[in-house]
C-alpha positions as CSV (number, residue, x, y, z in Angstrom):
1,X,-53.4,44.2,-74.8
2,X,-55.3,43.9,-71.3
3,X,-53.4,42.4,-68.8
4,X,-54.3,40.5,-65.3
5,X,-52.3,41.8,-62.2
6,X,-52.8,42.2,-58.5
7,X,-51.5,45.0,-59.0
8,X,-43.0,37.7,-31.7
9,X,-40.9,35.4,-31.6
10,X,-37.9,34.0,-33.7
11,X,-37.5,30.4,-33.2
12,X,-33.8,30.8,-34.2
13,X,-32.4,27.6,-33.5
14,X,-30.1,25.9,-36.0
15,X,-29.6,22.0,-36.8
16,X,-28.8,20.0,-38.7
17,X,-31.7,18.4,-40.3
18,X,-31.8,15.1,-43.1
19,X,-34.7,14.6,-45.7
20,X,-34.4,12.8,-49.0
21,X,-32.9,15.1,-51.9
22,X,-34.9,15.6,-54.4
23,X,-34.7,14.6,-58.4
24,X,-32.9,18.3,-58.6
25,X,-29.8,19.0,-57.1
26,X,-29.0,21.0,-54.5
27,X,-25.2,21.4,-53.6
28,X,-26.3,21.4,-50.3
29,X,-23.5,19.4,-48.3
30,X,-23.8,21.1,-45.1
31,X,-26.5,22.0,-42.1
32,X,-30.2,23.6,-43.1
33,X,-30.7,26.4,-40.9
34,X,-34.8,26.3,-39.5
35,X,-36.3,29.2,-38.7
36,X,-39.8,29.8,-37.3
37,X,-41.8,32.9,-38.1
38,X,-45.0,34.3,-37.0
39,X,-47.4,37.6,-37.3
40,X,-44.8,39.7,-34.7
41,X,-41.4,38.6,-37.2
42,X,-43.2,37.2,-40.5
43,X,-41.8,36.2,-43.7
44,X,-42.4,38.8,-45.3
45,X,-41.7,41.4,-43.0
46,X,-40.1,41.0,-40.3
47,X,-43.0,42.3,-38.2
48,X,-42.2,45.7,-39.8
49,X,-45.6,46.2,-41.8
50,X,-45.8,49.1,-44.7
51,X,-44.9,51.9,-42.0
52,X,-42.0,49.8,-40.9
53,X,-40.9,49.9,-44.2
54,X,-41.4,53.0,-45.1
55,X,-39.8,54.3,-42.1
56,X,-36.8,56.2,-43.3
57,X,-34.6,55.6,-40.0
58,X,-33.2,51.5,-40.4
59,X,-34.2,49.1,-37.7
60,X,-32.1,49.2,-34.6
61,X,-29.4,46.7,-34.4
62,X,-27.1,46.3,-31.2
63,X,-23.5,48.0,-32.0
64,X,-22.1,45.0,-30.7
65,X,-23.9,42.2,-30.0
66,X,-26.2,41.7,-32.9
67,X,-28.8,38.8,-33.0
68,X,-29.7,36.7,-36.6
69,X,-33.5,38.4,-35.8
70,X,-32.4,41.9,-35.1
71,X,-30.0,41.4,-38.9
72,X,-32.9,39.2,-40.9
73,X,-35.3,42.3,-39.7
74,X,-33.3,45.3,-41.4
75,X,-32.0,43.0,-44.5
76,X,-35.7,42.7,-45.1
77,X,-36.5,46.5,-44.4
78,X,-32.7,47.1,-46.9
79,X,-34.1,45.3,-49.1
80,X,-37.2,46.0,-49.9
81,X,-36.8,49.9,-50.4
82,X,-33.5,49.2,-52.5
83,X,-36.0,47.5,-55.4
84,X,-39.7,49.3,-54.4
85,X,-41.1,52.7,-54.8
86,X,-43.2,51.9,-51.3
87,X,-44.7,55.6,-50.7
88,X,-48.3,56.0,-51.0
89,X,-48.2,58.6,-54.4
90,X,-46.2,56.3,-56.1
91,X,-48.9,53.7,-55.5
92,X,-47.3,50.8,-53.8
93,X,-50.6,49.2,-51.8
94,X,-53.7,51.7,-53.5
95,X,-52.9,50.9,-57.4
96,X,-50.6,47.7,-57.1
97,X,-49.7,45.2,-54.3
98,X,-50.5,42.5,-52.1
99,X,-53.3,43.4,-50.4
100,X,-55.6,46.2,-51.3
101,X,-55.8,48.0,-48.0
102,X,-52.8,49.8,-47.7
103,X,-51.2,47.1,-45.7
104,X,-48.9,44.6,-46.1
105,X,-50.3,41.3,-44.7
106,X,-47.8,39.4,-42.2
107,X,-47.4,36.0,-43.3
108,X,-45.7,33.7,-40.7
109,X,-44.2,31.0,-41.6
110,X,-40.3,28.7,-41.5
111,X,-37.6,29.9,-43.6
112,X,-34.5,27.4,-43.9
113,X,-31.6,28.4,-44.9
114,X,-28.2,27.2,-46.4
115,X,-24.9,27.1,-48.2
116,X,-24.7,25.7,-51.4
117,X,-22.0,24.8,-53.5
118,X,-22.1,24.6,-57.7
119,X,-19.2,21.8,-58.7
120,X,-15.8,23.0,-59.3
121,X,-16.9,27.0,-58.0
122,X,-14.6,27.9,-54.4
123,X,-16.9,29.8,-53.0
124,X,-20.7,28.6,-51.7
125,X,-23.7,30.6,-52.2
126,X,-26.7,31.3,-50.1
127,X,-29.8,29.7,-50.7
128,X,-33.1,30.2,-48.6
129,X,-36.5,28.5,-48.8
130,X,-39.7,30.7,-47.3
131,X,-42.8,28.1,-46.2
132,X,-45.9,30.3,-45.8
133,X,-48.5,28.7,-43.5
134,X,-50.8,29.6,-46.0
135,X,-49.2,26.9,-48.7
136,X,-51.9,26.1,-50.8
137,X,-51.0,22.3,-51.1
138,X,-54.1,21.5,-53.5
139,X,-52.4,23.4,-55.8
140,X,-48.7,23.6,-55.3
141,X,-46.5,26.5,-56.2
142,X,-43.2,27.3,-55.7
143,X,-41.7,30.5,-57.2
144,X,-37.1,30.5,-57.3
145,X,-36.5,34.0,-56.5
146,X,-32.4,34.6,-57.9
147,X,-31.5,38.6,-56.4
148,X,-31.3,41.4,-58.5
149,X,-28.1,43.2,-58.7
150,X,-25.7,41.7,-56.7
151,X,-27.8,41.5,-53.1
152,X,-27.9,39.7,-50.2
153,X,-29.9,36.7,-50.0
154,X,-33.2,38.9,-48.9
155,X,-33.0,40.8,-52.8
156,X,-36.1,39.5,-54.7
157,X,-38.2,39.5,-51.1
158,X,-40.2,43.0,-52.9
159,X,-40.7,41.6,-56.3
160,X,-41.0,37.4,-56.3
161,X,-41.3,36.6,-53.0
162,X,-44.3,38.8,-52.0
163,X,-46.1,38.3,-54.7
164,X,-45.5,34.2,-53.9
165,X,-45.9,34.5,-50.8
166,X,-49.5,36.5,-51.0
167,X,-50.2,33.9,-53.3
168,X,-49.9,30.9,-52.0
169,X,-46.6,30.3,-52.7
170,X,-43.5,29.0,-51.5
171,X,-40.4,30.9,-52.7
172,X,-37.0,29.8,-52.7
173,X,-33.5,32.3,-53.1
174,X,-30.2,32.8,-54.1
175,X,-27.8,35.4,-53.8
176,X,-26.6,34.0,-57.3
177,X,-22.4,33.8,-55.6
178,X,-22.5,37.8,-55.2
179,X,-24.3,39.2,-51.8
180,X,-24.0,41.2,-48.4
181,X,-21.0,38.2,-47.4
182,X,-18.8,40.8,-47.7
183,X,-15.2,39.9,-45.6
184,X,-13.3,42.2,-43.7
185,X,-9.0,41.6,-43.4
186,X,-8.8,43.7,-39.8
187,X,-10.5,41.6,-38.5
188,X,-10.2,38.4,-40.1
189,X,-14.2,38.0,-40.4
190,X,-17.2,37.2,-42.4
191,X,-20.3,36.1,-42.5
192,X,-21.6,33.0,-41.2
193,X,-24.8,31.6,-42.2
194,X,-27.5,33.5,-39.6
195,X,-25.9,36.5,-40.6
196,X,-23.6,37.2,-37.7
197,X,-20.2,37.9,-38.5
198,X,-17.9,34.9,-37.5
199,X,-13.5,35.2,-38.0
200,X,-11.9,32.7,-40.4
201,X,-12.1,29.1,-39.1
202,X,-14.8,29.6,-36.4
203,X,-17.8,28.4,-38.3
204,X,-18.1,27.9,-42.2
205,X,-19.1,31.5,-44.2
206,X,-20.7,32.7,-47.4
207,X,-17.1,33.8,-48.3
208,X,-13.4,33.3,-47.5
209,X,-11.5,35.5,-49.7
210,X,-8.0,33.6,-51.5
211,X,-5.0,35.9,-51.2
212,X,-3.5,38.4,-49.1
213,X,-5.3,41.9,-48.0
214,X,-4.4,44.7,-51.1
215,X,-3.9,47.2,-48.1
216,X,-5.5,48.4,-44.3
217,X,-8.4,48.1,-43.5
218,X,-9.1,46.9,-46.9
219,X,-12.7,45.0,-48.0
220,X,-13.2,41.9,-50.0
221,X,-16.8,42.1,-51.8
222,X,-17.6,38.5,-52.6
223,X,-19.3,39.5,-56.2
224,X,-15.6,40.8,-57.1
225,X,-13.2,38.9,-55.5
226,X,-14.5,35.2,-54.8
227,X,-12.7,34.2,-58.2
228,X,-15.5,31.9,-59.2
229,X,-16.9,34.2,-61.7
230,X,-20.4,33.8,-60.1
231,X,-22.0,35.0,-63.0
232,X,-20.7,32.4,-65.8
233,X,-22.4,29.8,-62.7
234,X,-26.1,32.3,-62.3
235,X,-27.9,29.4,-64.6
236,X,-26.7,26.9,-62.1
237,X,-27.4,29.3,-59.0
238,X,-30.7,29.3,-60.2
239,X,-31.5,25.9,-60.6
240,X,-29.8,24.8,-56.9
241,X,-32.1,27.2,-55.8
242,X,-35.4,25.8,-57.5
243,X,-33.9,22.1,-55.8
244,X,-33.8,23.5,-52.4
245,X,-36.7,25.0,-52.5
246,X,-38.2,21.5,-53.2
247,X,-36.4,19.7,-50.4
248,X,-37.2,22.8,-48.1
249,X,-41.3,21.7,-48.9
250,X,-40.1,18.3,-48.3
251,X,-39.1,19.1,-44.8
252,X,-42.2,21.4,-44.0
253,X,-44.2,18.7,-45.1
254,X,-43.0,14.8,-44.9
255,X,-46.4,13.0,-45.4
256,X,-46.1,14.4,-48.8
257,X,-43.0,14.6,-50.1
258,X,-41.2,14.7,-51.5
259,X,-41.5,17.3,-53.3
260,X,-40.3,17.7,-57.5
261,X,-40.6,19.6,-60.3
262,X,-43.5,17.0,-61.4
263,X,-45.9,17.3,-58.6
264,X,-44.9,21.0,-57.6
265,X,-45.9,24.6,-60.4
266,X,-41.7,25.7,-60.2
267,X,-42.2,29.0,-61.5
268,X,-38.7,31.2,-61.8
269,X,-38.7,34.7,-61.8
270,X,-36.2,37.1,-61.4
271,X,-35.2,41.1,-62.1
272,X,-32.3,42.7,-63.8
273,X,-29.3,40.1,-62.6
274,X,-32.2,37.6,-61.5
275,X,-33.7,38.1,-64.8
276,X,-31.0,37.2,-66.4
277,X,-30.5,34.1,-64.2
278,X,-33.5,33.1,-65.0
279,X,-33.3,33.3,-68.5
280,X,-30.1,31.5,-68.9
281,X,-31.7,28.8,-66.4
282,X,-34.7,28.4,-69.0
283,X,-31.2,27.4,-71.5
284,X,-30.7,24.1,-69.0
285,X,-31.6,20.8,-69.9
286,X,-33.5,21.2,-66.2
287,X,-35.7,24.1,-67.4
288,X,-38.4,21.7,-69.5
289,X,-39.1,20.4,-66.3
290,X,-40.5,23.6,-64.9
291,X,-43.9,25.7,-65.4
292,X,-42.9,29.5,-66.4
293,X,-39.9,31.4,-66.5
294,X,-40.5,35.6,-65.9
295,X,-38.1,37.4,-66.6
296,X,-38.2,41.7,-65.3
297,X,-35.4,44.0,-67.5
298,X,-33.0,41.1,-67.7
299,X,-29.6,41.7,-67.7
300,X,-28.2,39.5,-70.6
301,X,-26.4,38.6,-73.9
302,X,-26.3,36.7,-76.4
303,X,-23.3,34.9,-77.9
304,X,-21.5,37.7,-80.2
305,X,-24.0,40.6,-78.5
306,X,-22.8,43.1,-76.8
307,X,-22.3,42.4,-73.2
308,X,-22.3,44.6,-70.1
309,X,-19.3,45.6,-69.9
310,X,-18.7,46.8,-73.0
311,X,-21.8,49.0,-73.2
312,X,-20.9,50.4,-69.5
313,X,-17.4,50.8,-69.8
314,X,-18.3,52.7,-72.7
315,X,-21.4,54.4,-71.2
316,X,-19.1,55.4,-68.2
317,X,-16.8,57.1,-69.8
318,X,-18.8,59.3,-72.4
319,X,-22.4,59.7,-70.7
320,X,-21.0,62.4,-68.5
321,X,-20.1,64.2,-71.3
322,X,-23.3,63.3,-73.3
323,X,-25.8,64.9,-71.0
324,X,-24.9,68.7,-71.9
325,X,-26.0,67.3,-75.6
326,X,-29.0,69.4,-76.3
327,X,-31.3,66.2,-77.2
328,X,-31.1,66.1,-73.4
329,X,-32.3,69.1,-72.2
330,X,-35.1,68.3,-70.6
331,X,-33.9,64.7,-69.5
332,X,-35.2,63.9,-65.7
333,X,-32.4,64.8,-63.2
334,X,-32.3,63.3,-59.6
335,X,-30.3,66.4,-57.9
336,X,-30.3,69.5,-59.6
337,X,-28.3,69.6,-62.9
338,X,-25.7,72.6,-61.6
339,X,-24.2,70.4,-58.8
340,X,-23.0,67.9,-61.4
341,X,-23.0,70.2,-64.5
342,X,-18.9,71.2,-63.6
343,X,-18.3,67.8,-63.4
344,X,-19.7,66.6,-66.3
345,X,-17.8,69.7,-68.6
346,X,-14.6,68.5,-67.2
347,X,-15.5,65.1,-68.5
348,X,-15.8,66.5,-72.7
349,X,-12.8,68.5,-71.6
350,X,-10.7,65.7,-70.4
351,X,-12.5,63.8,-73.2
352,X,-11.1,65.6,-75.8
353,X,-7.5,66.2,-74.5
354,X,-7.2,61.9,-74.3
355,X,-8.1,62.6,-78.2
356,X,-11.4,60.8,-77.8
357,X,-13.7,63.1,-78.7
358,X,-14.1,65.8,-81.1
359,X,-15.4,69.4,-81.2
360,X,-14.1,72.9,-80.3
361,X,-16.9,73.6,-78.1
362,X,-18.4,71.7,-74.5
363,X,-21.5,71.3,-76.8
364,X,-19.9,69.6,-80.1
365,X,-18.2,67.3,-78.1
366,X,-21.7,66.2,-75.5
367,X,-23.2,65.5,-79.1
368,X,-20.1,63.8,-80.2
369,X,-20.8,61.4,-77.0
370,X,-24.1,61.1,-77.3
371,X,-23.9,60.0,-80.9
372,X,-21.4,57.3,-80.0
373,X,-23.0,56.0,-77.2
374,X,-26.2,56.6,-80.3
375,X,-24.4,54.2,-81.9
376,X,-23.4,51.7,-79.4
377,X,-27.0,51.0,-78.8
378,X,-28.0,53.6,-76.6
379,X,-31.4,54.8,-77.9
380,X,-32.9,58.2,-77.0
381,X,-35.2,56.4,-74.3
382,X,-32.3,55.0,-72.3
383,X,-29.7,57.8,-73.1
384,X,-32.9,60.4,-71.6
385,X,-32.6,58.4,-68.0
386,X,-28.9,58.2,-68.3
387,X,-28.5,61.4,-65.3
388,X,-29.8,58.5,-63.1
389,X,-26.3,56.1,-63.8
390,X,-24.1,59.6,-63.2
391,X,-25.7,61.1,-60.0
392,X,-25.2,57.7,-58.3
393,X,-21.7,57.1,-60.1
394,X,-23.1,53.7,-61.1
395,X,-20.9,52.9,-64.1
396,X,-17.9,53.0,-62.3
397,X,-19.4,51.0,-59.5
398,X,-20.1,48.2,-62.9
399,X,-16.4,48.4,-64.1
400,X,-14.8,48.0,-60.2
401,X,-17.3,44.4,-59.4
402,X,-17.6,43.3,-62.9
403,X,-13.8,43.5,-63.8
404,X,-12.6,41.9,-60.8
405,X,-15.2,38.9,-61.5
406,X,-14.6,38.4,-64.6
407,X,-10.8,38.1,-64.1
408,X,-10.7,35.7,-61.5
409,X,-9.1,38.1,-59.6
410,X,-8.5,38.4,-55.7
411,X,-8.8,41.1,-53.4
412,X,-4.8,41.6,-54.0
413,X,-4.6,42.2,-57.8
414,X,-7.1,45.9,-57.2
415,X,-8.4,45.7,-60.7
416,X,-7.8,49.0,-62.4
417,X,-7.1,50.5,-58.8
418,X,-10.2,49.9,-57.8
419,X,-11.1,48.0,-54.2
420,X,-13.6,49.1,-50.8
421,X,-13.5,50.1,-47.7
422,X,-15.4,52.2,-45.0
423,X,-13.8,55.4,-45.1
424,X,-12.9,58.3,-43.5
425,X,-14.2,61.7,-44.0
426,X,-11.3,62.7,-46.6
427,X,-12.2,59.7,-48.2
428,X,-9.0,57.4,-47.3
429,X,-9.4,54.1,-45.9
430,X,-10.4,53.0,-42.1
431,X,-10.5,50.4,-39.7
432,X,-14.3,49.4,-39.2
433,X,-16.3,49.2,-35.8
434,X,-17.6,45.9,-34.8
435,X,-21.2,47.3,-34.8
436,X,-20.5,48.4,-38.6
437,X,-19.6,45.1,-39.6
438,X,-22.5,44.3,-38.4
439,X,-24.6,45.8,-40.4
440,X,-23.3,44.6,-43.7
441,X,-25.2,41.6,-43.4
442,X,-28.0,43.8,-43.8
443,X,-27.5,47.0,-45.6
444,X,-25.2,45.7,-48.1
445,X,-25.9,45.5,-51.7
446,X,-23.3,43.7,-52.9
447,X,-21.6,46.8,-54.7
448,X,-20.1,50.2,-53.9
449,X,-20.7,52.2,-52.3
450,X,-23.4,50.7,-50.4
451,X,-23.8,49.5,-46.4
452,X,-20.9,51.7,-45.7
453,X,-18.5,50.4,-47.3
454,X,-16.9,53.0,-49.9
455,X,-15.0,52.4,-53.2
456,X,-11.3,52.8,-53.8
457,X,-10.2,54.3,-56.7
458,X,-6.1,53.9,-57.0
459,X,-5.7,55.4,-59.9
460,X,-7.6,58.8,-58.9
461,X,-6.1,61.5,-59.8
462,X,-6.7,65.6,-61.3
463,X,-9.4,67.1,-62.6
464,X,-11.2,64.5,-63.5
465,X,-9.9,62.1,-61.0
466,X,-12.9,59.0,-62.2
467,X,-11.6,59.0,-65.9
468,X,-7.9,57.2,-65.5
469,X,-9.7,54.4,-63.4
470,X,-12.3,53.9,-66.2
471,X,-10.0,54.4,-68.6
472,X,-8.1,50.8,-67.8
473,X,-11.6,49.3,-67.1
474,X,-12.7,50.1,-70.6
475,X,-9.0,49.0,-72.3
476,X,-10.4,45.6,-70.0
477,X,-12.2,45.3,-73.0
478,X,-11.1,46.3,-76.1
479,X,-7.8,45.9,-74.8
480,X,-4.6,43.7,-76.2
481,X,-2.8,43.0,-72.9
482,X,-3.3,40.0,-71.0
483,X,-5.9,41.5,-68.2
484,X,-7.9,42.1,-71.2
485,X,-7.6,38.8,-72.2
486,X,-9.3,37.0,-68.8
487,X,-11.9,39.8,-68.9
488,X,-13.1,38.9,-72.4
489,X,-12.4,34.6,-71.5
490,X,-15.1,35.6,-68.6
491,X,-17.3,37.6,-69.9
492,X,-17.7,34.8,-72.9
493,X,-18.5,32.0,-70.0
494,X,-21.7,34.5,-69.3
495,X,-23.1,34.2,-72.3
496,X,-26.9,33.0,-73.8
497,X,-27.9,30.8,-76.6
498,X,-31.0,32.2,-77.2
499,X,-32.1,28.6,-77.0
500,X,-35.0,28.4,-73.8
501,X,-36.3,25.0,-73.0
502,X,-38.4,26.0,-70.9
503,X,-42.2,25.5,-72.0
504,X,-43.2,29.2,-71.2
505,X,-41.4,32.4,-70.7
506,X,-42.4,35.8,-70.3
507,X,-40.0,38.7,-70.1
508,X,-41.2,42.6,-70.1
509,X,-38.8,45.5,-70.1
510,X,-38.6,48.7,-69.5
511,X,-38.5,50.8,-72.9
512,X,-36.4,53.6,-70.7
513,X,-34.4,52.1,-69.2
514,X,-30.9,53.5,-69.1
515,X,-28.8,50.9,-67.3
516,X,-29.9,47.8,-68.8
517,X,-31.4,49.2,-72.5
518,X,-33.6,47.2,-74.2
519,X,-31.8,47.1,-77.2
520,X,-29.1,45.9,-76.0
521,X,-30.6,42.6,-73.9
522,X,-34.3,41.6,-73.8
523,X,-35.2,42.1,-77.3
524,X,-32.2,41.0,-79.0
525,X,-32.5,37.5,-76.0
526,X,-36.1,37.3,-77.0
527,X,-36.1,37.4,-80.8
528,X,-33.8,34.8,-81.1
529,X,-35.9,32.3,-78.4
530,X,-39.0,33.3,-81.0
531,X,-36.8,32.4,-83.7
532,X,-36.4,28.9,-83.1
533,X,-40.5,28.5,-82.4
534,X,-40.1,28.4,-78.2
535,X,-43.1,30.3,-76.5
536,X,-41.5,33.4,-75.1
537,X,-44.2,36.7,-75.2
538,X,-41.9,40.0,-75.0
539,X,-43.8,42.8,-73.3
540,X,-41.9,46.9,-73.4
541,X,-43.4,49.6,-71.4
542,X,-43.1,52.8,-72.4
543,X,-42.3,55.5,-69.5
544,X,-40.6,52.8,-67.1
545,X,-36.9,52.8,-66.3
546,X,-34.6,50.7,-64.6
547,X,-35.0,51.6,-60.7
548,X,-38.5,52.0,-58.7
549,X,-36.3,53.0,-55.9
550,X,-35.8,56.2,-57.9
551,X,-39.5,57.0,-58.2
552,X,-39.7,59.1,-54.9
553,X,-37.5,61.9,-56.5
554,X,-39.0,64.6,-56.6
555,X,-37.0,65.1,-60.2
556,X,-37.7,61.3,-61.0
557,X,-40.6,61.3,-60.3
558,X,-43.1,63.0,-62.6
559,X,-41.1,61.2,-65.5
560,X,-41.6,57.4,-64.8
561,X,-43.9,54.8,-63.8
562,X,-42.8,51.9,-61.4
563,X,-41.9,47.9,-63.4
564,X,-42.8,46.1,-61.1
565,X,-46.6,46.3,-62.0
566,X,-46.2,44.9,-64.5
567,X,-44.2,42.4,-63.7
568,X,-46.7,41.2,-61.3
569,X,-49.2,41.1,-63.5
570,X,-47.3,39.1,-65.9
571,X,-46.8,36.6,-63.1
572,X,-50.6,37.2,-62.4
573,X,-51.0,36.3,-65.9
574,X,-48.7,33.7,-66.1
575,X,-50.2,31.3,-62.7
576,X,-53.7,31.9,-64.3
577,X,-52.6,30.2,-67.1
578,X,-50.9,27.4,-65.4
579,X,-54.4,27.3,-62.8
580,X,-57.0,27.2,-65.6
581,X,-55.9,27.5,-68.5
582,X,-56.2,31.1,-69.4
583,X,-53.9,32.3,-71.9
584,X,-50.8,35.0,-72.0
585,X,-51.0,38.3,-73.2
586,X,-49.7,38.4,-76.8
587,X,-45.7,40.6,-76.9
588,X,-46.4,43.9,-77.5
589,X,-45.5,47.5,-76.7
590,X,-48.3,49.3,-73.5
591,X,-48.3,52.7,-73.9
592,X,-48.3,54.5,-70.8
593,X,-49.2,58.1,-69.5
594,X,-46.3,59.4,-66.7
595,X,-47.5,61.7,-64.2
596,X,-46.3,64.3,-64.6
597,X,-46.9,67.3,-62.0
598,X,-49.6,69.3,-60.5
599,X,-49.9,72.9,-59.5
600,X,-46.9,72.9,-57.2
601,X,-44.5,71.1,-59.0
602,X,-44.9,67.7,-57.3
603,X,-45.3,64.5,-59.0
604,X,-49.1,63.6,-59.4
605,X,-50.4,60.3,-57.5
606,X,-49.9,56.7,-59.3
607,X,-53.2,56.5,-60.9
608,X,-54.4,53.2,-62.7
609,X,-54.9,55.0,-65.3
610,X,-51.2,56.1,-66.2
611,X,-50.3,52.5,-66.6
612,X,-52.1,51.8,-69.6
613,X,-54.2,48.6,-70.2
614,X,-54.3,47.2,-66.5
615,X,-56.4,45.5,-63.9
616,X,-55.6,44.7,-60.9
617,X,-57.2,41.4,-58.9
618,X,-56.7,40.3,-55.3
619,X,-54.2,37.5,-54.4
620,X,-55.9,33.9,-54.8
621,X,-57.5,32.5,-52.0
């Protein structure tokens, strides 16, 4: 199989602008903020360039008076680093990326930002459109990019944003009703449209929680506490972002308005949660008007299939113990295994004491845990990548956010004892300083811990303190009480049908994905979609797991390759199909070669040969 791949002054005036709405409804009723971004503060890196993004120290933000330009620069720095391995050894800007000269191009242009609302929702979601000065008006292209994970509005910049902007396309983003709009009860403040902090009632906010604070110094997270179960509306968020992107183009080029799906090629492109969002958007009637859909490592489930909450709540319990199974002795560890082994052994013992695992030895208990995960759909490669999930406590992060979201709970309910706060040295909630709150818009990833916001586990106790909360979260799927009913109802509202109406869809997934296993997500959806006769292609890549940003870790880099070069290859193939009729890649597996280590034990630099059948080309001119 052969794929084609590539691999200062901010005008901060905010004003209410009017323009004819496109035929798709963008859900925007309030003001649209237009800003100009030139070379010193461009659309792609806010003037940081590749070296600035690679810098380990984040851009400075004043402690008490952060302005929108500074917050935007911080958000771009954090979101690039959150999903892309930017290192030269990892191959970015050398083997793959926007430019072949070990740099990132400056992309001047305009941004349009607004709050949009899905009918019936309590809270808005953010939409933002970037229109580069180099927008190709002869070959109109709009990339619609929902964020990955629960990230903020710039969460897709390193994937779909960078790809589209360097190919003369405009890009429209949505935070999917999640994002970095954290609300602090101590100061009664949230995040305004321009990213700055504002008190309740002073300005429209990205998230204003209902109900009371669950306790002193607590923070409400939008994905968890909006009361809207935003995942249920992800397809609508995507289509509203598409409509807003077309509206922004009509504002940027009024002499050529209106921009519509009929005269502008609209490509929906998402990664992880964003990938699931675009595939579910592909099932809407409006999707028949888009040009193509590209999903990378999509998080979604078919009706009757295995949802994220089911396998995440099970893995949260079992995977720490399963990592001690002899079959995983050579699994990659992002931290030294010895650092985690006492906690892993404690989990085996606590599960045995609770009657959830059988065995007379730690090894036997670990084997039982491994076998149960295998029976639940975690293939060998997915289990091998499990240390990443355990080392970074990802399953508990999922449980804390998604249990509350699916139950449509407010923060005061503290589902399974979980909550959020800035923590002191002893792990207790403390008041935040204005400068800390200001940085949330840029650094918070919509889950905890991130951006200085920590996870509060009110049920933590005993030798295995995380276990009680995780047991409660698991009961949210298998239990029979009212909370479990609410959670299962919320999950049912997020099901995919597997019946896409978009004219062409390409899905790419890593075979070694341990967080969003392909066997439980992409493969079932693709099989159902192909059975309808839809034009759906599926590429599964060996030696690729879920988190490109983790590939800079010494214990991870030798074993895994980045996903994004393959996702960009697919986007290039889709664009070639739309422009000159070139064939899309056929479905199949891409066999690759892991980087391995050099004589000193360090990961070898990524080379094109590691990626299999990929040929690099440059951006279209």
